[in-house]
C-alpha positions as CSV (number, residue, x, y, z in Angstrom):
1,M,19.3,-3.8,-0.7
2,K,16.6,-1.7,1.4
3,K,15.3,-4.4,3.7
4,R,11.9,-4.0,4.8
5,I,11.6,-6.1,8.3
6,I,7.3,-7.5,8.1
7,T,5.7,-7.6,11.8
8,N,2.0,-9.0,13.1
9,E,0.2,-6.3,15.2
10,H,2.0,-7.5,18.4
11,G,5.3,-6.2,16.6
12,E,6.8,-9.7,16.1
13,T,8.7,-10.4,12.9
14,L,6.9,-12.4,10.7
15,A,9.6,-11.8,7.5
16,W,11.6,-9.2,5.5
17,F,11.4,-8.2,1.3
18,D,13.5,-6.1,-0.4
19,E,12.1,-2.9,-1.7
20,S,14.8,-2.0,-4.2
21,K,13.0,-5.1,-5.7
22,A,9.6,-4.3,-5.1
23,I,6.4,-2.3,-6.6
24,K,5.5,0.8,-4.6
25,I,2.1,2.2,-4.7
26,D,2.0,5.5,-3.2
27,E,-0.8,7.3,-0.9
28,D,-3.0,9.6,-3.1
29,T,-3.8,13.2,-1.6
30,T,-5.8,16.1,-1.8
31,F,-5.1,19.2,-1.3
32,D,-8.1,21.1,1.2
33,G,-6.8,24.4,0.6
34,R,-4.0,24.3,3.2
35,N,-2.9,20.7,3.6
36,Q,-2.4,17.2,1.6
37,I,-4.8,14.4,3.0
38,S,-3.8,11.2,2.4
39,R,-6.8,9.6,0.8
40,A,-5.6,6.3,2.6
41,T,-6.0,7.4,6.0
42,G,-8.0,10.7,6.2
43,G,-5.3,12.7,7.5
44,Q,-2.7,14.8,7.2
45,W,-0.5,13.4,9.6
46,D,-0.2,9.5,9.0
47,H,0.4,8.4,5.3
48,E,1.3,5.3,3.7
49,A,1.9,2.8,0.8
50,L,1.7,-0.5,-0.7
51,F,4.8,-2.5,-1.6
52,L,4.4,-5.7,-4.5
53,T,7.1,-7.3,-3.1
54,A,9.3,-9.5,-5.9
55,S,7.4,-12.8,-4.8
56,G,4.2,-11.6,-4.7
57,K,3.6,-10.9,-1.5
58,W,0.9,-7.7,-0.4
59,V,2.4,-4.9,2.0
60,L,0.8,-2.2,3.7
61,N,3.5,0.7,4.8
62,A,2.1,2.7,7.2
63,W,3.7,5.8,9.3
64,S,3.3,9.4,10.0
65,N,4.5,12.4,10.8
66,W,3.9,12.6,14.3
67,Q,7.6,12.6,16.5
68,G,8.2,9.6,17.7
69,S,6.1,6.7,15.7
70,N,7.8,4.4,14.2
71,D,7.2,2.8,10.6
72,T,5.1,-0.1,9.6
73,Y,5.1,-2.8,7.1
74,R,2.6,-5.3,7.3
75,F,0.6,-8.3,5.0
76,M,-2.4,-7.1,2.8
77,S,-4.4,-9.8,2.2
78,D,-4.9,-9.4,-2.3
79,N,-8.7,-8.2,-1.8
80,K,-7.9,-5.5,0.8
81,A,-4.9,-4.2,-1.7
82,Y,-7.4,-4.1,-4.6
83,A,-10.0,-1.6,-3.0
84,W,-6.4,0.9,-1.6
85,I,-5.5,0.4,-4.6
86,M,-8.9,1.8,-6.0
87,V,-8.7,4.2,-4.4
88,N,-5.1,5.6,-4.3
89,A,-3.6,4.3,-7.3
90,S,-3.3,6.6,-11.1
91,P,-4.6,4.9,-14.0
92,S,-1.0,4.1,-15.6
93,E,-0.7,2.4,-11.4
94,I,-2.9,-0.3,-12.4
95,D,-1.7,-0.7,-15.9
96,N,1.5,-1.7,-14.7
97,L,0.7,-4.6,-12.8
98,P,2.3,-7.5,-13.7
99,P,-0.6,-10.0,-15.5
100,V,-1.2,-12.1,-12.3
101,Q,-2.2,-9.3,-10.0
102,R,-3.9,-6.9,-13.5
103,A,-5.8,-9.6,-13.6
104,G,-7.1,-10.1,-9.8
105,F,-7.5,-6.5,-9.9
106,D,-9.7,-6.6,-12.9
107,Q,-12.0,-9.6,-11.2
108,F,-12.0,-8.0,-7.9
109,M,-13.1,-4.8,-10.1
110,G,-16.1,-6.8,-11.4
111,S,-17.7,-8.6,-8.3
112,S,-17.4,-5.3,-6.5
113,E,-20.6,-3.7,-5.9
114,V,-21.1,-0.3,-6.4
C-alpha cells in the first residue's frame, strides 16, 4: 500500500488514498530541443500527474525537481480533471477510464467550446 496524504492549500490534511489502487495518468511532455517540457505546467522543472482514486475522486499530484520542494496531493473537480486529461492523456488512457468517468469526460467534451 502506498498511502498518499491529500491536503488543502494551507497544508492541512483532508484525507488519504492508496496509490496502488488508483488509476494514474502521467503528464504529457514535449521536447524543446534540449529538455522535456511538461504540457501540464509548461516548464521543465515542475510536473503533475492525475490520479483517480478507488472511491472515484480525482487527485492532482504536483512536484518539482527543485531541491527542497515537496510533492502535493490535492482534490480536483471533475471538470478540471477532464480539462487536464484533454491536454495530457493519450487516447488509450481515455479509453481505459472507468465507465462513469469516461461518460463524464465524453459529456465534458461535448459541452466544451472550441
